[in-house]
C-alpha positions in Angstrom: 110.3 113.3 76.8 112.2 113.0 80.2 111.9 115.5 82.8 112.4 115.5 86.6 109.8 114.6 89.2 111.5 116.5 92.1 114.0 119.6 92.1 115.9 118.3 95.3 117.9 115.0 94.9 117.1 112.8 97.9 119.0 109.8 98.8 117.3 106.6 97.4 117.4 102.9 98.2 117.3 100.0 96.4 115.2 97.6 95.0 114.0 100.0 92.6 110.7 99.4 90.8 110.0 100.5 87.5 106.3 101.4 87.2 104.3 102.0 83.8 101.5 104.1 84.0 99.4 103.8 81.1 96.7 106.7 80.8 94.1 107.6 78.5 96.0 110.2 76.5 99.8 109.7 77.6 102.1 106.8 79.0 104.7 107.5 81.5 107.4 105.2 83.2 108.9 106.2 86.3 111.5 104.9 88.8 110.6 104.6 92.5 112.8 103.7 95.3 112.3 100.9 98.1 110.2 103.5 100.3 108.0 104.0 97.2 109.7 107.7 96.5 110.0 108.7 93.1 113.8 108.7 91.8 114.4 112.4 90.7 114.9 113.0 87.1 113.8 109.6 85.8 110.3 109.9 84.0 109.7 109.6 80.8 106.1 110.3 78.9 104.7 110.0 75.5 101.2 111.2 74.4 99.4 109.1 71.8 96.3 109.7 69.7 93.1 108.3 70.2 90.7 107.1 67.0 87.6 108.9 67.4 84.1 109.0 65.4 80.7 110.8 65.4 79.1 107.6 66.5 81.1 107.5 69.8 84.2 105.6 69.0 87.4 105.9 71.2 89.8 103.4 70.4 93.5 103.1 69.6 96.1 101.0 67.7 97.2 98.5 70.5 100.7 98.1 68.9 100.8 101.9 68.6 100.6 102.3 72.3 102.8 99.3 73.0 105.5 100.9 71.2 104.7 104.3 73.1 105.3 102.5 76.3 108.4 100.8 74.9 109.9 104.0 74.0 109.3 105.3 77.7 110.8 102.4 79.3 114.1 103.2 76.8 114.3 106.8 77.9 114.0 106.0 81.7 116.3 103.2 81.6 118.6 105.7 80.1 118.0 108.2 82.6 118.6 105.8 85.5 122.1 104.6 84.3 123.8 102.5 86.9 120.4 102.3 89.0 118.9 100.1 86.1 120.7 97.3 87.4 119.2 97.5 90.9 115.5 97.3 89.6 114.0 94.6 91.6 110.4 94.6 89.5 108.4 96.3 86.8 104.8 97.2 88.1 102.0 99.0 85.9 98.8 100.5 86.3 96.5 101.0 83.3 93.3 102.6 82.4 90.5 100.0 83.2 87.6 98.7 80.9 89.7 98.4 77.7 88.9 95.3 75.3 90.7 93.7 72.8 90.5 90.3 71.0 93.6 88.4 70.0 94.1 85.4 68.0 96.0 82.3 69.2 99.4 84.0 68.5 98.3 87.1 70.6 97.9 89.1 67.2 95.3 91.8 67.4 92.0 91.0 65.8 90.5 94.6 66.4 91.5 97.9 67.8 91.8 98.4 71.5 88.3 99.8 72.9 88.8 102.1 75.8 86.4 102.8 78.3 85.3 106.1 76.7 83.8 104.6 73.6 80.0 104.7 73.8 79.3 102.6 70.6 78.0 100.0 72.9 75.4 101.9 74.1 72.4 100.2 72.2 73.7 96.8 73.4 74.0 98.0 77.0 70.0 98.7 76.7 69.4 95.5 75.0 71.2 93.8 77.9 69.4 95.7 80.6 65.9 94.8 78.8 66.6 91.2 78.7 69.0 90.5 82.1 68.3 91.1 85.8 70.8 94.4 85.9 70.4 94.8 89.8 71.5 90.8 90.3 74.4 91.3 87.9 75.5 94.5 89.7 75.3 92.8 92.9 77.5 89.9 91.9 79.9 91.7 89.7 80.0 95.3 91.1 79.4 96.5 87.5 76.2 97.9 85.8 75.3 97.0 82.0 76.8 99.8 80.7 78.5 101.1 77.4 82.1 101.0 79.1 82.1 97.4 80.2 82.9 94.2 78.5 79.3 92.8 78.4 78.0 95.4 76.4 81.2 95.6 74.2 81.0 92.0 73.7 77.3 92.2 72.5 78.1 95.2 70.4 80.8 93.1 68.7 78.5 90.1 68.2 76.3 92.3 65.9 78.9 94.6 64.3 81.9 92.0 63.9 80.6 88.4 64.5 83.9 86.9 63.0 86.0 88.7 65.7 83.9 87.1 68.4 84.3 83.8 67.0 88.0 84.0 65.9 89.2 85.8 69.4 91.2 83.1 71.1 91.3 85.6 74.0 89.9 88.8 75.4 92.5 90.9 77.2 92.6 94.4 78.6 95.6 96.4 77.5 97.8 95.2 80.6 97.8 92.0 79.3 98.1 92.8 75.9 101.5 94.5 76.5 102.7 91.6 78.8 102.1 89.3 75.7 103.8 91.5 73.3 106.8 92.2 75.8 107.0 88.8 77.6 104.9 86.3 75.3 102.5 85.7 78.3 100.2 87.5 80.8 98.2 87.2 84.0 95.2 89.0 84.3 95.2 90.6 87.7 92.0 90.7 89.9 92.1 94.3 89.9 91.9 94.4 86.1 89.6 91.8 86.0 87.1 93.4 88.2 87.0 96.4 85.9 85.5 94.4 83.0 82.2 93.7 84.6 82.7 90.0 84.1 84.3 89.0 87.3 82.4 87.4 90.4 83.7 90.0 93.0 83.3 87.9 95.9 84.4 84.3 94.3 87.1 86.0 92.3 86.3 84.0 89.3 85.2 84.8 85.9 81.3 84.9 85.5 80.5 81.8 83.5 76.4 82.3 83.6 77.1 85.9 81.9 79.7 84.3 79.5 76.8 82.0 78.5 74.5 84.9 77.9 76.8 86.6 75.9 77.5 83.7 73.5 81.5 83.8 74.7 83.5 80.8 75.7 85.4 80.3 79.0 88.6 79.6 77.6 88.6 83.0 75.5 89.2 84.6 79.0 92.7 84.8 80.5 94.1 83.4 83.5 93.3 85.2 86.6 96.2 86.2 89.4 96.5 88.2 92.3 99.0 91.1 93.0 101.6 88.5 94.1 101.4 86.6 90.8 104.2 87.7 88.0 105.7 86.9 84.8 109.3 87.1 83.8 111.4 86.4 80.8 111.4 88.9 78.1 110.8 88.0 74.5 114.3 87.8 72.8 113.6 91.2 70.8 113.0 93.0 74.5 115.5 90.9 76.3 118.4 92.3 74.2 116.7 95.8 74.4 116.5 95.8 78.3 118.8 93.3 79.7 118.5 94.7 83.0 114.7 93.7 83.1 115.1 90.4 81.2 114.6 88.0 84.2 112.9 90.1 87.0 109.4 89.9 87.9 106.6 91.8 85.8 103.5 91.9 88.0 100.3 92.3 86.6 98.7 95.3 85.6 96.2 97.1 88.0 93.4 99.9 87.5 94.7 103.2 87.4 92.2 104.1 89.9 93.1 101.5 92.4 96.7 102.5 92.0 95.8 106.4 92.7 94.2 105.3 95.8 97.3 103.4 97.0 99.5 106.1 95.8 98.0 108.8 97.5 97.8 107.3 101.0 93.9 106.3 100.7 94.6 102.6 101.3 92.0 102.6 104.2 88.5 103.3 104.8 89.5 106.5 106.8 91.1 108.3 103.4 89.1 108.6 100.4 90.8 109.4 97.1 89.3 112.0 94.6 91.1 112.1 91.4 90.6 114.4 88.2 92.6 113.5 85.2 91.1 113.1 81.9 88.1 111.6 83.8 87.1 111.9 87.6 86.0 109.5 90.1 85.9 109.2 94.0 87.0 105.8 95.6 87.2 104.2 99.1 89.2 100.9 100.1 86.8 98.5 101.6 86.4 94.9 102.6 84.7 93.6 99.4 83.1 90.6 101.0 80.9 92.9 103.0 79.8 95.6 100.5 76.8 95.4 98.2 77.2 98.7 96.0 74.1 100.8 95.5 73.2 101.2 91.9 74.8 104.6 91.2 78.3 103.1 92.3 80.7 100.3 91.3 82.9 97.9 93.4 85.8 96.9 92.1 89.2 95.1 93.5 92.7 96.2 94.4 93.5 92.7 95.0 91.5 89.6 96.6 91.6 91.1 100.0 90.8 94.7 99.3 87.7 95.9 97.6 87.5 99.6 95.8 84.1 101.3 96.1 83.3 104.6 94.1 81.7 106.4 91.5 83.4 107.6 88.1 82.5 110.5 85.7 83.4 110.2 82.2 84.4 113.7 82.5 87.2 115.6 83.9 90.0 117.3 82.3 88.7 116.0 78.9 86.0 118.7 79.2 88.4 121.5 79.1 90.6 119.9 76.6 87.6 119.6 74.5 86.6 123.2 75.1 90.4 124.3 74.2 90.5 122.3 70.9 87.0 122.7 69.7 85.4 125.9 71.2 89.0 127.5 71.2 88.8 128.7 74.7 92.0 129.4 76.4 93.1 126.6 78.8 91.9 126.5 82.5 95.4 127.4 83.5 95.8 130.6 81.4 92.2 131.9 82.1 92.5 130.9 85.9 92.8 134.5 87.4 90.1 135.8 85.5 87.7 132.7 86.1 88.7 133.1 89.5 87.5 136.6 89.6 83.8 135.3 88.8 81.7 134.9 91.8 80.2 131.2 92.4 77.3 130.8 90.0 78.0 134.1 88.7 77.4 133.1 84.9 73.9 132.2 84.7 74.6 129.1 83.2 73.8 125.3 83.7 76.0 122.7 82.3 75.7 118.7 81.8 79.3 118.1 81.0 78.5 114.7 79.7 80.6 114.9 76.5 81.5 111.2 76.7 78.2 109.8 78.4 77.3 109.5 82.0 78.5 107.0 84.3 77.9 107.6 88.0 75.5 108.2 89.0 72.6 107.6 86.5 74.7 105.6 83.7 73.2 107.0 80.7 75.7 106.2 78.0 73.9 108.0 75.1 73.6 111.0 77.1 75.3 114.4 75.7 76.6 117.3 77.3 74.4 120.2 77.4 74.8 124.1 78.0 71.7 125.8 78.9 71.4 129.8 79.7 74.2 131.1 76.9 73.5 134.9 76.5 74.8 137.7 74.7 77.2 138.6 77.5 78.4 135.1 78.2 82.3 135.0 78.1 85.0 132.3 77.7 85.8 132.6 81.5 82.1 132.3 82.2 82.0 128.9 80.4 85.2 127.9 82.0 83.8 128.5 85.5 80.5 127.0 84.9 82.3 123.9 83.8 84.4 123.4 86.7 81.2 124.0 88.9 79.1 121.4 86.8 82.0 118.8 87.5 82.0 119.6 91.0 78.4 119.1 91.2 78.5 115.5 89.8 81.3 114.7 92.1 79.2 115.9 95.2 76.4 113.7 94.0 78.9 110.8 94.3 80.7 111.8 97.4 77.0 111.8 99.0 76.2 108.3 97.5 79.5 107.0 99.1 78.7 108.4 102.7 75.1 107.0 102.5 76.3 103.5 101.2 79.2 103.6 104.0 77.0 105.3 106.6 80.0 107.5 107.6 79.8 108.1 111.3 80.7 111.2 113.1 84.0 111.7 112.1 84.2 112.3 108.3 86.8 110.8 106.0 90.0 112.5 105.0 89.4 113.4 101.2 92.7 113.4 99.4 92.8 115.1 96.0 95.1 113.5 93.1 95.3 113.6 89.3 96.9 116.3 86.9 93.9 118.4 86.0 92.9 118.9 89.9 96.4 119.5 91.3 97.1 122.0 88.4 94.1 124.1 89.3 93.4 126.0 92.4 90.2 127.4 91.3 89.0 123.4 90.9 90.4 122.5 94.3 88.4 125.6 95.8 85.1 124.7 94.0 85.3 121.2 94.7 86.0 121.8 98.5 83.1 124.1 98.5 80.6 122.2 96.7 81.4 119.0 98.5 81.5 121.0 101.9 84.6 119.0 103.2 88.3 119.9 103.5 90.1 118.7 99.9 93.8 117.5 101.1 95.9 117.9 97.6 98.4 115.0 97.7 101.8 115.7 97.2 102.3 112.5 95.2 101.6 114.1 92.0 102.1 110.6 90.1 99.9 108.9 92.7 98.7 105.9 90.1 102.3 105.3 89.1 103.7 105.3 92.8 100.7 103.1 93.7 101.7 100.3 91.4 105.1 100.6 92.6 104.1 100.3 96.3 102.0 97.1 95.5 105.0 95.8 93.9 107.0 96.7 97.1 104.5 94.9 99.0 104.1 91.8 97.0 108.2 91.9 97.1 107.9 91.9 101.2 109.9 95.0 101.0 107.1 96.9 102.7 104.8 95.1 104.9 101.4 96.8 104.0 100.6 99.8 101.7 97.9 100.9 104.3 100.7 101.9 106.6 102.1 104.4 104.1 101.4 107.9 105.5 99.6 110.5 103.8 101.7 113.3 102.3 99.8 116.1 101.5 99.4 119.7 101.3 97.4 122.0 103.9 93.8 121.3 103.1 91.5 123.7 101.0 88.9 124.6 103.5 85.1 125.0 102.5 83.3 128.0 102.4 79.8 127.7 103.9 78.5 130.7 102.0 79.9 129.4 98.6 78.4 125.8 99.5 74.8 127.4 100.1 75.1 128.9 96.5 76.4 125.9 95.0 73.8 123.6 96.5 70.9 125.8 94.7 73.0 125.5 91.6 73.4 121.8 92.0 69.5 121.8 92.0 69.2 123.6 89.0 71.6 121.2 87.2 69.6 118.4 88.3 66.3 119.8 87.2 67.8 120.3 83.7 69.0 116.5 84.0 65.9 115.2 84.7 64.0 117.2 82.2 66.2 115.8 79.5 66.4 112.5 80.8 63.1 111.9 82.6 
């Protein structure tokens, strides 16, 4: 569907950037001008279905997703009209940590495995028992967890050894998309850093880890930075999109890195808190001087900029599950009644791990738990408790980041983005209270797509440095000290339940 991103028409400036934003449940294509502003009325979105199973599968047919992206490009170019001829580049961000094996002709040998797939959880445990996880985490920035490539590749070696041997290359979705559309691709350092297979400070693949996993260096794609690009669409797409045929297509970057840039969080003073399908808090740092604590990860925006943070596997997906499975009203529908419940006024304690845990404990096999249900528990109680449970997990990540960076007297500016967060005032208020810090809602509602576009404009030397892009936020949501004290006690109760179940 095509929709407007801005109700008021504003002057726009060439060159334009076509930005592809591939999320976990939908994909969008938008147009941004030379200032990084979204062009009104030019955005197309398509949803797609993930394949799931009881054993933890969360995958997708990669070609189905390519077709969905292509349809959004069709619609966005049609809506752009004459502006399409002034598009200077195509940028993209996609979800991190996906994996697909392809043959020598770039045909898929398997479905695309997403970050949310927990089937490799046992393989992750085996790797932890065989390897020095702290050492690997220090050099790659990533734990030996089911969401990353090492566990996925070990799992495939056991379940599909023929795929491991036949794969000409291992790719993330961004590279696969480019191979389908352009016939070749570059794996950007940002995307590579989310695999758990990149030496973060050397910006090269971890050959030693490859040997431990029984995969070959030639199976890994060519690395490049944000300024690298490919051009020249394959004939079927060149005739379909002639205005995009010969312009640069920049390598895909991780959606989290893009969200930081797009929300104005490209410096160590501004931290990004994003709640979409999942959740994260991230801060841009110099990668060469940071060794992340075990609860956090360190990825890259590019060769010069690291991204320190923690990610939760839960976010808006918790409320989608409650709506689809428990038939609860959506958070938006129930918000007035949810807001009327006092902080922690429901008697519930929730571990919201419907897709396993990432930060801080990294237990891929753990599942969601709801304790304290009684005869008077209402749907609104469950929704309120889920919002608060998510906030407690984010507060733990926030505290860990503060400790890791030894934040000084002036607290960082916390900028909120993501559809699940920006659409819910109750979630914004609970987050501010639980973290006990002002939350500045971003006015860049398509932060990831905007971030990809801004980095493309930097690569084209249209803008000198994305760090100079000013914040664009609504008035901050201020924390309430009384509520914070209540939430601290409730978070302690959640932590106690966590340790009783996990040891």
